[in-house]
C-alpha positions, 0 to 999 in steps of 0.5 A: 686251074682249068678253064672249067674250074675258073668259069665256076667262080662267080668272083674273087673278093679281096679285103686288104687294109680295111681298118686304116685309121685315116682311111678312105673308102675304095673299091677294086674295079669299082665299075665292074658287075662284081663290085656292084653290090659292094658299091651299092652298100657303101652308096647307101651310107652316102660314102661316095667310094672311089676306085682303089688305084693304090692297090692295083696289082699289089694284092692277092687278087692280081693273079685271079684277075690275070687268070680272067676271074672277076675280082673286086674288094674293099680297101681303106688305103695304105701308105698313099696320102689323103687328098684335101677333097677326100678329107672334106668328103670322109673326114680325117687329115689331108696330106697324111697317109691313110694308115700312118703305121703301115708296115711300121712297129706301131701297126698293132691292134690299137691302130684300127678304125672301128668305123671303117672296119664295121662299114667294110664288114657289113658291106662284105656280108651284104656282097657275099649274100647278093653274090651267092643268093642273088637277092636281098636277105630277108626277113632281117631288117637293118639300117646304116648311120652316117654323119655329114660332115664327119668333122667340125670345129667350134669356139668356146661358147658356140656350137656346130651342126651336122646331119646324121643320115640313116638308110634302110639297108635290108628289110623294112624301115624301122625306128632308130634312136640316136645317142652320142658318147665321148663328148668332153666335159663342157660339150653337149650333143643333141639331136633333132629329132632324137628318133627317126625312121630309117631313111630319114635324117636328124640334125646333130648340134654340138654345143661347146661351153665356155669352160670346155678345154681346147683340143681334138675329140672323137664323138661316137654317134650310135643308132639303135633299132633292132640292132645298133650301128655307130659312126664317129664325128671329129670335133675340134674345140678352139682356144679362146680368142684374145681378150684385148690389146697389147701395146709395146713402148718404143725405146728409141734407137740404140747403140753399142760397141763390139766387145763391150757389154751393152747397157741392159735395155728393159722393154716395157709393154702393157696389156689392156686386159691386165694379163701377164706378158712374155717378150720375144725379139727378132733382128737383135745384134749378134751377141744380144738376147732378150729374156721372157720378161723383156730385158735385152742384155749381152755383148755385141760381137759383130758391127752393123745396123740392126732392125729389131722388132720386139713382140709382147704377148699376153696369156689370152694370145693378144700381141703387140710389137714395136721396131727400132734401130740398133747400131753396133760400131767397131771399137 
């Protein structure tokens, strides 16, 4: 390509990996003039994008950049791992790859984040317009919607809040009505106010009833105006806390001989809530085991002094334990 042909290109934009399921918000050459409209759009969504360090020199834009053509692009990340700071800022799982299925058989059309893809597609359209025309599209009015923080957790019988932010991304401000879908049974989502003028925010309250099922859920928040946009909120419903105490009776120190079957030792425990119990043990002499009902049986195979700890746990999660000595002698 001649220098004249190269100089006719305002910019080369590369869009590689923009739907990663644990993605971030990255821009190639983020401080360049070519990236300015891309960054401006994501800044309007309060996304705080970062430089795409993982993709430097790895994609199709590298040859254009080497030829002196201005380049930029969006990316949501590939096999690199999300940091704790990024998970706090954008949501998702710290320590996991931005795309856990990158170059794997699970990388199918089911492995796409609609939120990342939507935000990238909107930013691409805005960037192409700004680069080609040089002014904001008009008269179409448009807005964006985002939630901060993007994830939260709550115990049963409690609630968690987040701020839903809207911004006017094109034309004039407009009324945006907020709604939510995807909440599991026993969980309700409300907004105060339920309708805002783009550029303003609303408080979202997620209330978790006592009958809700513990687990991880994705709630879709929708803003509806002249068009509609969505974002997602990750909710973790915690399990019920323990409802009482568990007391394990100490049986006193025990003894036995190598090669001789030990006398069955039935451990005893009680739950203050009257709930069923299961038993586990650590430090048992080699050859002895404990059943879930607390019965220690078996034939010792090695002499020694053993420090045994027996733990009982009720169905609410409450636990109690006791420790005793078990001496096994050679016969």
